[in-house]
C-alpha positions in Angstrom: 102.6 102.0 -45.9 103.9 105.8 -46.7 102.7 107.6 -43.5 102.2 110.5 -46.1 99.3 108.9 -48.0 97.1 108.8 -45.5 95.9 111.2 -42.5 94.8 107.8 -40.3 98.0 106.1 -40.8 100.4 109.2 -40.2 98.4 110.1 -37.0 98.6 106.4 -36.0 102.2 106.4 -36.2 102.5 109.8 -34.9 100.9 107.8 -31.5 102.9 105.4 -31.5 106.2 107.3 -31.6 105.3 110.0 -29.2 104.5 107.3 -26.2 107.3 105.6 -26.9 109.0 108.4 -26.7 107.3 110.0 -23.6 108.8 106.8 -22.0 111.6 109.4 -21.7 114.7 107.1 -22.8 116.8 109.2 -25.8 116.4 106.3 -29.0 117.3 106.3 -32.7 114.5 106.0 -35.4 116.0 102.9 -36.0 115.4 101.4 -33.2 111.9 103.3 -33.0 111.4 101.9 -36.3 111.7 98.2 -35.2 110.2 98.6 -31.5 107.0 99.8 -33.4 106.9 97.5 -36.6 106.7 101.4 -38.6 109.2 101.5 -42.1 112.3 103.8 -41.6 110.2 105.8 -44.4 107.5 106.7 -42.0 109.7 106.7 -38.7 111.6 109.9 -40.7 108.5 111.2 -41.5 106.8 111.3 -38.1 110.3 112.3 -36.5 110.8 115.0 -38.6 107.5 116.6 -38.4 107.8 116.5 -34.5 111.6 117.7 -34.9 109.7 120.1 -37.1 106.9 120.8 -34.6 109.3 121.2 -31.9 108.2 118.6 -29.4 111.1 116.1 -30.5 114.9 117.2 -30.3 118.3 114.8 -30.6 120.2 114.6 -28.2 123.1 112.6 -28.9 124.8 109.6 -31.0 124.9 105.4 -30.1 128.5 104.7 -31.0 129.8 101.5 -29.4 127.8 98.7 -31.1 128.3 97.8 -35.0 127.3 100.2 -38.1 127.3 103.1 -38.4 125.9 105.8 -35.0 122.8 106.7 -35.4 121.4 110.2 -34.5 118.5 109.5 -30.6 115.9 111.8 -30.0 113.7 112.1 -26.9 110.5 114.4 -26.2 111.5 118.2 -25.8 110.1 118.6 -22.6 109.7 121.7 -22.0 107.9 122.3 -25.3 104.6 122.8 -23.1 103.6 122.4 -19.9 100.3 121.2 -18.1 98.3 122.9 -15.2 96.9 121.0 -12.2 94.9 123.2 -9.2 93.2 122.1 -6.2 91.3 125.1 -5.0 89.6 124.3 -1.5 87.9 126.8 1.0 90.7 127.9 3.1 94.1 127.2 0.4 94.9 126.7 -3.2 98.0 124.7 -5.0 99.1 125.0 -8.0 102.2 123.3 -10.0 103.4 123.5 -13.5 104.5 119.7 -15.5 106.4 119.6 -18.4 105.6 117.2 -21.3 106.8 114.2 -19.6 104.3 114.8 -16.4 107.3 116.5 -14.0 106.3 118.9 -11.7 108.5 121.7 -12.5 106.7 124.7 -10.4 104.7 124.2 -7.2 102.9 126.1 -4.2 100.0 127.2 -1.8 98.8 129.7 -1.0 95.0 130.9 1.1 92.5 131.2 -0.9 91.0 134.4 -1.7 88.3 135.4 0.8 86.0 137.1 -1.2 85.3 134.3 -3.3 83.8 134.1 -7.0 85.5 136.3 -10.2 88.1 137.0 -7.2 88.8 133.3 -6.5 88.6 133.0 -10.4 91.2 135.9 -11.3 93.6 134.1 -8.5 94.2 131.1 -9.8 94.7 133.0 -13.2 97.6 134.7 -11.3 99.0 132.2 -9.6 99.9 130.4 -12.9 101.4 133.1 -14.4 103.4 133.6 -11.0 104.9 129.7 -10.8 105.5 130.2 -15.2 107.3 134.1 -14.2 109.9 132.2 -11.9 110.7 129.3 -14.1 110.9 131.0 -17.3 108.1 129.5 -19.0 106.4 131.2 -21.3 102.8 131.5 -19.7 101.4 130.7 -23.3 102.7 127.1 -23.5 100.7 126.1 -20.8 98.5 123.9 -22.6 96.5 122.2 -20.7 94.8 123.6 -17.3 92.4 121.3 -14.7 91.3 122.7 -11.7 90.3 120.4 -9.0 86.9 122.3 -6.6 84.6 120.3 -3.9 81.6 121.2 -5.2 79.3 119.4 -8.5 79.6 121.3 -11.5 76.1 122.2 -13.7 78.1 121.9 -17.1 74.9 123.7 -18.8 75.6 126.6 -17.3 80.0 126.2 -16.3 78.4 127.2 -12.7 80.1 125.5 -9.8 77.0 124.8 -6.7 77.8 122.8 -3.0 81.2 124.8 -2.4 81.9 125.2 1.4 83.8 128.3 2.3 84.2 129.6 -1.5 81.2 132.4 -2.1 80.2 132.9 -5.5 80.8 130.1 -7.4 77.1 129.0 -8.0 76.4 132.2 -9.4 79.1 132.8 -12.2 79.9 130.6 -15.3 83.3 129.3 -14.0 84.2 127.5 -16.8 83.7 130.1 -19.5 85.7 132.7 -17.6 88.5 130.4 -16.9 88.6 130.1 -20.2 88.5 133.2 -20.7 91.4 134.0 -18.9 93.7 131.0 -20.0 92.3 132.0 -23.1 92.0 127.4 -23.7 90.0 125.2 -22.7 89.7 124.4 -18.7 88.0 122.0 -17.8 86.4 121.4 -13.9 86.9 118.2 -12.2 85.3 117.8 -8.5 88.6 117.3 -6.4 87.7 113.3 -4.9 87.5 112.8 -8.0 91.0 113.5 -8.6 92.9 112.5 -5.5 91.6 109.5 -7.0 93.2 109.4 -10.6 96.3 111.1 -8.6 96.8 107.9 -6.4 96.2 105.4 -9.6 99.0 107.5 -11.3 101.4 108.2 -8.5 100.0 106.9 -5.3 98.7 103.5 -4.1 96.1 102.3 -6.8 99.0 102.1 -8.9 97.9 99.7 -11.7 94.4 99.3 -10.8 91.4 98.8 -13.3 88.9 99.0 -10.4 89.4 101.5 -6.7 87.5 103.7 -4.9 89.6 106.6 -2.7 87.0 107.4 0.3 87.6 110.7 1.4 86.7 111.2 5.6 86.9 114.7 6.9 84.2 117.8 7.6 82.5 115.7 4.7 82.2 113.0 3.0 83.8 112.5 -0.8 83.7 109.1 -3.2 86.2 109.2 -5.7 85.9 105.7 -8.2 87.5 103.8 -11.2 85.9 101.4 -13.3 87.5 99.3 -16.0 90.6 101.8 -16.0 88.7 104.8 -16.4 87.0 107.0 -14.0 83.1 107.4 -13.4 81.4 110.8 -13.1 77.9 109.0 -13.9 74.9 110.7 -15.6 74.9 114.1 -14.0 78.3 114.2 -12.6 77.6 112.9 -9.6 78.9 109.7 -8.9 80.2 109.3 -6.6 78.2 111.5 -3.8 78.3 108.5 -1.2 77.1 111.3 1.6 73.8 110.5 0.5 74.2 106.5 1.0 71.4 105.7 3.1 73.7 104.5 6.3 72.6 106.0 10.4 69.5 106.9 11.7 68.7 110.2 10.0 67.5 108.9 6.9 64.6 111.4 6.2 64.9 114.1 8.1 65.4 118.0 5.7 69.1 117.8 7.0 70.0 114.3 5.7 68.1 114.6 2.3 70.3 117.7 2.3 73.6 117.2 3.7 73.7 113.3 3.1 72.7 110.7 5.9 76.1 109.6 6.2 78.5 112.4 6.6 76.0 113.4 9.6 76.8 109.6 10.9 80.8 109.5 10.0 81.9 113.2 9.2 83.5 115.5 11.8 80.9 116.7 13.5 78.8 113.9 13.6 82.1 112.8 15.6 82.4 115.6 17.7 78.8 115.4 18.0 79.0 111.9 19.0 81.2 112.2 22.0 79.5 114.9 23.3 76.6 112.9 23.3 77.8 109.8 25.3 79.1 112.8 27.9 83.0 113.3 26.6 84.7 116.0 27.8 87.8 118.3 26.4 86.7 117.9 23.0 85.5 120.8 20.9 87.1 119.3 17.5 87.6 115.8 16.1 91.9 116.2 16.6 90.4 116.8 20.3 88.7 113.2 20.3 91.3 112.0 18.8 94.3 113.4 21.4 91.5 112.2 23.7 92.2 108.6 22.8 95.8 109.3 23.0 95.1 109.1 26.2 93.0 106.1 26.9 89.8 108.1 27.4 86.7 105.2 26.8 84.1 107.6 25.0 86.5 108.6 22.8 87.0 104.7 21.9 83.2 103.9 22.3 83.0 107.1 19.3 85.6 105.5 17.0 84.7 102.1 17.5 80.6 103.2 16.5 82.2 105.8 13.3 84.0 102.7 12.1 80.8 100.2 12.0 79.2 102.7 10.0 81.6 103.0 8.0 82.2 99.3 6.9 78.8 99.1 6.5 79.1 102.0 3.3 82.3 100.0 2.2 80.5 96.7 2.3 77.5 98.5 0.2 79.9 100.2 -2.2 82.1 96.8 -2.7 78.9 94.7 -3.2 77.9 96.5 -6.2 81.4 97.3 -7.5 84.3 95.3 -7.1 87.4 97.7 -6.2 90.6 95.6 -6.2 91.1 98.6 -3.4 89.8 101.3 -1.4 92.1 104.2 -0.6 91.3 106.2 2.4 91.9 109.6 2.6 91.0 112.9 4.4 91.9 114.0 7.9 89.4 111.2 9.7 90.1 108.8 6.7 93.3 108.2 7.2 93.9 108.5 10.4 95.7 104.4 11.7 92.9 104.2 15.0 90.2 104.5 12.6 91.6 102.0 10.2 92.7 99.7 13.1 89.3 100.0 13.6 87.8 99.4 10.2 89.5 96.5 9.8 88.7 94.8 13.0 85.0 95.2 11.7 84.7 94.7 7.8 84.8 90.8 7.8 82.0 91.0 11.0 79.8 92.3 7.7 80.8 91.6 4.2 82.7 88.5 3.9 85.0 88.8 0.8 88.2 90.0 1.6 88.7 93.7 1.5 91.8 95.6 0.2 91.6 99.3 2.4 94.7 101.1 2.8 95.6 105.0 3.6 96.2 107.3 1.2 99.7 107.7 -0.4 99.4 111.3 -1.5 97.6 112.5 1.6 96.9 115.9 1.2 98.7 116.4 -2.1 96.2 113.7 -3.9 94.2 116.0 -5.8 96.7 118.0 -6.9 98.4 115.6 -8.8 94.7 114.2 -10.2 94.6 117.6 -11.6 98.4 117.6 -13.0 97.1 113.7 -14.1 94.1 114.8 -16.3 96.0 117.9 -17.5 99.3 116.1 -18.8 97.1 113.7 -20.1 94.4 115.5 -21.9 97.9 117.6 -23.0 99.6 113.9 -24.4 96.2 113.4 -26.5 95.5 116.5 -27.6 99.3 116.3 -29.6 99.7 113.1 -30.4 96.4 111.0 -29.6 93.6 110.1 -32.9 91.2 112.7 -32.7 87.5 110.6 -33.1 89.1 107.1 -31.7 89.0 105.5 -28.8 92.0 105.1 -26.0 94.0 107.4 -24.3 98.1 107.9 -24.5 99.8 106.2 -21.1 100.4 108.9 -18.5 104.5 108.4 -18.1 105.9 106.8 -15.0 107.5 109.8 -13.2 108.2 111.1 -9.9 105.7 114.0 -8.6 107.9 115.3 -5.9 107.7 119.0 -5.7 110.1 121.2 -7.9 113.1 122.3 -6.3 112.8 125.7 -4.9 
């Protein structure tokens, strides 16, 4: 069938070709036709359309084989860019990726302490600066995803429960950023994005069902079920802080902050250390330092923390049956805690549980934001409107861009 006769066939053909080209290897029209099963005429039309739009370019000529030499094509990687942002209470990281998903620029700076609109302006300035430093026209940033702690109110566009950043619950963050960038901007929970980052380039690569459990000052959970990020009815899926684990289940603080967070967060660990008579620790980092010199109180505190954590993981595995749980956060990645958790889990859960530390560390959220932004851009350019299914992300390195 001629692709020009049907918009749906043309769209489908365009997607098939784009998916192959996004793998990054130059390929001829004839090889594309053989790989996709499309006719040579259809392939010529699709390549012509993509080339005229600036999305693909000829890069060479095949030689040495039988028959005539053939022109090879590849994605024009610099035709469009995606921006990923990881916004935190103390610092903000941003990165630009090209159309192949390769990071071309990345930076981190202190979050504007004034909060609110000042922070949103800061994100826009960061993007413009990254683009200018690489000689990129900012108008070619076609997709923007921002990761943030807290909960996005999709009706008002405001973000609530954001520690250390004031004013975001009082303004329409989505509309403001979309106005600054002159295109739709997506806001996603930072732990959800960390899960996407690990699924794209980290420990959970290839997993259809996985969890990212972040443990630090607070607690958070990102979930992928059947290959899709789970947000829930109101976007609150993964609010593991409120799991009823620990002695405080009905107090006002437990209802406000979450019983599980009160049991295993950094403040809880320090509080438990002091309650047991421990000395010389003002922060959770100090507690781990005391452990390194053989302090028995620190050891007992981490034993109890692992016990509570194992109960939460057992509940999670009972409900979702993930292939693996990736541990992140300043506490969750600590080998001292992971070793205790590995010993404790078989005592409370019969089936084996794969628990691994994050491969991306503090870049998981940023890589996840990029994965979402790149995926969005690919599907905007080459996807099929109104039909299910997304274009698979390229398998590329997420190394920092060269300075």
